[in-house]
C-alpha positions in Angstrom: 61.8 -5.3 -53.0 61.7 -5.1 -48.8 65.0 -6.7 -48.7 66.7 -4.4 -51.5 65.2 -1.1 -49.5 66.8 -2.5 -46.3 70.3 -2.3 -48.0 70.7 -6.1 -49.2 72.2 -6.4 -52.7 74.2 -9.6 -52.9 72.4 -12.4 -54.2 73.2 -14.6 -51.0 72.1 -11.9 -48.6 68.7 -12.0 -50.3 68.8 -15.7 -50.3 69.4 -16.1 -46.5 67.1 -13.3 -46.0 64.1 -14.4 -48.0 64.8 -18.6 -47.6 63.9 -19.2 -51.0 65.5 -21.7 -53.7 68.2 -19.9 -55.7 66.4 -20.7 -59.0 63.3 -19.1 -57.8 65.2 -16.3 -56.2 67.2 -16.0 -59.9 63.6 -15.7 -61.4 62.6 -12.6 -59.1 65.7 -10.8 -59.4 65.6 -11.1 -63.3 62.1 -10.0 -63.0 62.3 -6.7 -60.9 65.7 -6.0 -63.2 63.8 -6.2 -66.6 60.9 -4.2 -65.0 63.5 -1.3 -64.1 63.2 -1.7 -60.3 66.6 -3.2 -59.9 70.0 -2.7 -62.0 72.3 -5.5 -61.7 76.2 -4.6 -61.3 79.4 -6.8 -61.1 81.3 -6.2 -58.3 83.8 -9.5 -59.2 84.9 -10.8 -62.2 86.7 -13.9 -60.7 84.1 -15.4 -59.7 81.8 -13.5 -61.6 79.4 -11.7 -59.1 76.8 -9.1 -59.4 74.8 -7.0 -57.1 71.5 -5.7 -57.4 70.8 -2.1 -56.8 67.5 0.2 -56.5 66.7 2.0 -59.4 64.9 5.5 -59.2 62.0 3.6 -59.8 62.8 0.9 -57.2 63.2 3.5 -54.7 59.9 5.5 -55.6 58.0 1.8 -54.6 58.8 2.2 -51.0 55.6 4.1 -50.4 53.8 1.2 -52.1 55.6 -1.4 -49.8 54.4 0.6 -46.8 50.6 0.6 -48.2 50.6 -3.1 -48.9 52.4 -3.6 -45.3 49.5 -1.9 -43.7 46.8 -3.5 -45.9 48.2 -6.7 -44.5 48.4 -6.1 -41.3 45.0 -5.1 -40.9 43.2 -8.0 -43.1 45.9 -10.6 -42.9 47.6 -10.1 -39.5 47.7 -14.1 -38.5 50.8 -14.4 -40.3 54.2 -13.0 -40.5 53.8 -9.3 -41.4 56.2 -7.2 -42.3 56.5 -3.7 -40.3 58.4 -0.6 -40.7 59.8 1.9 -38.2 61.2 4.7 -38.4 65.1 4.6 -37.8 65.5 7.9 -35.8 62.4 7.6 -33.5 61.7 3.9 -33.2 58.0 4.5 -34.1 56.1 2.0 -36.4 55.2 3.8 -39.6 51.3 4.0 -40.1 51.3 5.2 -43.6 48.3 7.0 -45.2 47.8 7.3 -49.1 46.6 11.0 -49.7 45.8 13.0 -53.0 48.5 15.8 -53.3 46.2 18.1 -54.9 43.5 17.9 -51.9 45.2 16.7 -49.2 42.1 14.0 -48.6 43.2 10.3 -47.7 42.7 8.3 -50.8 39.8 5.8 -50.5 37.4 8.2 -48.3 35.8 10.3 -51.4 33.9 9.1 -54.2 36.3 8.3 -57.4 35.7 8.4 -61.1 38.0 6.2 -63.4 38.7 7.2 -66.7 40.5 5.0 -69.3 44.2 5.8 -70.3 44.5 7.9 -73.5 
């Protein structure tokens, strides 16, 4: 998802960026497509070639990537951790998840969990 948000759409682009086996990448792209985060579009018939583009659900996943990245930098910073920067200002993005209704950061106030109905 990170690479799709960076503008990658083609299998070879993902493979080069991720450095994983083609079979593993095929499985991952299929899963993301089945879950509705990516859509597969044919861009060449001879030879058959597809590209993978973000759906609305995939685009809405970007804040989740930011939150996971912030958690990783704080708690798993020993390895390679992806960092996100504002393209206009060049500053690193430091995401904060807030409750829309109260404006309070999530995680600082007590919560109550209710079962789905």
